C-alpha positions as CSV (number, residue, x, y, z in Angstrom):
1,M,-12.8,68.0,63.4
2,Q,-14.6,66.4,66.3
3,S,-18.2,65.2,65.8
4,T,-20.8,67.5,67.3
5,R,-24.0,66.0,68.6
6,L,-26.9,67.4,66.6
7,D,-30.6,67.2,67.2
8,D,-33.5,67.8,64.7
9,R,-33.5,71.5,65.4
10,D,-29.8,71.9,64.7
11,I,-30.2,70.0,61.4
12,A,-33.2,72.3,60.6
13,I,-31.1,75.4,61.3
14,L,-28.2,74.1,59.1
15,A,-30.6,73.1,56.3
16,T,-32.4,76.4,56.3
17,L,-29.1,78.4,56.3
18,C,-27.8,76.3,53.4
19,R,-30.8,77.4,51.3
20,E,-31.3,80.9,52.7
21,G,-28.1,82.3,54.1
22,R,-29.6,85.8,54.5
23,I,-32.7,84.8,56.4
24,A,-33.5,87.0,59.3
25,K,-32.7,85.4,62.7
26,T,-36.3,85.9,63.8
27,D,-37.6,84.1,60.7
28,L,-35.0,81.3,61.1
29,A,-36.2,80.9,64.7
30,A,-39.8,80.7,63.6
31,R,-39.0,78.2,60.9
32,V,-37.3,75.8,63.4
33,N,-39.9,76.4,66.1
34,L,-37.6,78.1,68.6
35,S,-37.6,81.6,70.1
36,P,-34.9,83.9,68.8
37,T,-32.4,83.7,71.7
38,P,-32.1,79.9,71.8
39,C,-31.9,79.8,68.0
40,W,-29.1,82.4,68.1
41,E,-27.3,80.4,70.8
42,R,-27.5,77.2,68.6
43,M,-26.2,79.1,65.6
44,K,-23.2,80.4,67.6
45,R,-22.6,76.8,68.9
46,L,-22.7,75.4,65.3
47,E,-20.3,78.1,64.1
48,K,-17.9,77.5,67.0
49,A,-18.0,73.8,66.2
50,G,-17.0,74.5,62.7
51,L,-20.2,73.2,61.1
52,I,-21.1,76.6,59.7
53,R,-17.9,77.7,57.9
54,G,-19.3,80.9,56.4
55,Y,-22.2,82.7,54.6
56,R,-22.2,83.3,50.9
57,A,-24.4,84.7,48.2
58,E,-25.3,82.6,45.2
59,I,-24.4,84.6,42.2
60,D,-26.0,84.3,38.8
61,L,-22.8,84.1,36.7
62,A,-24.7,84.7,33.4
63,G,-25.8,88.0,34.8
64,L,-22.1,89.1,35.2
65,G,-21.3,88.3,31.6
66,P,-20.1,85.5,29.3
67,H,-18.4,82.6,31.1
68,V,-17.7,78.9,30.7
69,Q,-17.8,76.3,33.5
70,V,-15.7,73.2,33.0
71,F,-15.2,70.0,35.0
72,V,-11.8,68.5,34.5
73,T,-10.5,65.1,35.5
74,V,-6.7,65.0,36.1
75,E,-4.2,62.2,36.1
76,L,-0.8,62.9,37.6
77,E,2.5,61.6,36.2
78,S,3.6,60.3,39.6
79,H,1.7,59.0,42.6
80,R,4.3,59.9,45.2
81,A,3.0,62.0,48.2
82,E,5.2,64.9,47.1
83,S,3.6,64.9,43.6
84,F,0.1,65.3,45.1
85,Q,1.3,68.1,47.4
86,I,2.9,70.0,44.5
87,F,-0.2,69.7,42.4
88,E,-2.5,70.8,45.3
89,R,-0.3,73.8,46.0
90,T,-0.3,74.8,42.4
91,I,-4.1,74.5,42.1
92,D,-4.6,76.5,45.2
93,R,-3.0,79.5,43.5
94,I,-5.3,79.4,40.4
95,D,-8.3,81.6,41.0
96,E,-10.3,80.1,38.1
97,V,-10.2,76.7,39.8
98,V,-13.2,77.1,42.1
99,G,-13.3,73.5,43.3
100,C,-10.9,70.6,43.4
101,W,-11.4,67.1,44.9
102,A,-9.0,64.2,45.2
103,I,-10.9,61.2,43.9
104,G,-10.6,57.4,43.8
105,G,-10.9,55.4,40.7
106,G,-9.2,56.1,37.3
107,Y,-8.2,59.7,37.9
108,D,-6.5,61.5,40.7
109,Y,-8.5,64.8,40.8
110,L,-11.7,66.4,39.7
111,M,-11.5,70.1,39.2
112,Q,-14.2,72.7,38.6
113,V,-13.1,75.7,36.6
114,V,-15.0,78.9,35.8
115,T,-13.5,81.3,33.3
116,Q,-14.5,83.8,30.6
117,D,-14.4,81.5,27.6
118,V,-13.0,78.3,26.1
119,A,-9.9,80.1,24.9
120,S,-9.0,81.3,28.4
121,F,-9.7,77.8,29.8
122,Q,-7.3,76.3,27.3
123,T,-4.7,78.9,28.2
124,L,-5.1,78.0,31.8
125,M,-4.7,74.3,31.1
126,D,-1.7,74.9,28.8
127,G,0.0,76.8,31.6
128,L,-0.8,74.0,34.0
129,L,0.7,71.4,31.7
130,E,3.8,73.5,31.2
131,S,4.2,74.1,35.0
132,R,5.8,71.6,37.4
133,A,2.4,70.5,38.7
134,G,2.9,67.0,37.3
135,V,-0.2,66.6,35.2
136,R,0.1,63.6,32.9
137,R,-3.2,64.2,31.1
138,Y,-6.6,65.7,31.6
139,F,-10.1,65.4,30.2
140,S,-12.4,68.4,30.1
141,Y,-16.2,68.5,30.3
142,I,-17.9,71.8,29.4
143,V,-21.1,72.5,31.2
144,T,-23.8,73.2,28.6
145,K,-26.6,73.9,31.2
146,P,-27.1,73.5,34.9
147,V,-29.7,70.9,35.7
148,K,-29.6,70.7,39.5
149,E,-27.6,72.7,42.0
150,L,-28.7,72.3,45.6
151,P,-27.1,72.0,49.0
152,P,-27.0,68.4,50.4
153,A,-30.1,67.0,52.2
154,L,-28.6,67.4,55.7
155,A,-31.2,65.3,57.4
156,L,-30.0,62.3,55.4
157,L,-26.5,62.8,56.6
158,A,-27.0,63.4,60.3
159,D,-26.6,60.5,62.8
């Protein structure tokens, strides 16, 4: 994606939307010290540039019922380009994997898994090991409590 030139108001719009995706457009405009029409035009420009990829609700998973969240480091058997592609295609089809990042260092991937319980997590991982995804080994880290979950401080990332 091509870099888009952003000013302080663009950053303020993005930061506010990260925290409050359902904010009324007039409230957003007031927060960033713009009138509604210019604010709306900026939002549309940021969407068109691909900086705003979507709007989501933050769901309280505990309110839905029991669940377990697990972070998993994964090491592949082979480090050929084809092996990475096979693994990534396999992971893309598993709904319980809600995040997956290729990482540098001792492991190849970091995955975030959300499922009903530890038994269903283990079933998922057993299936992954038995598949042709190429997993050599993995280490799992069960989340015992959330400590901090915030969107990034966008003002620190902008040019």
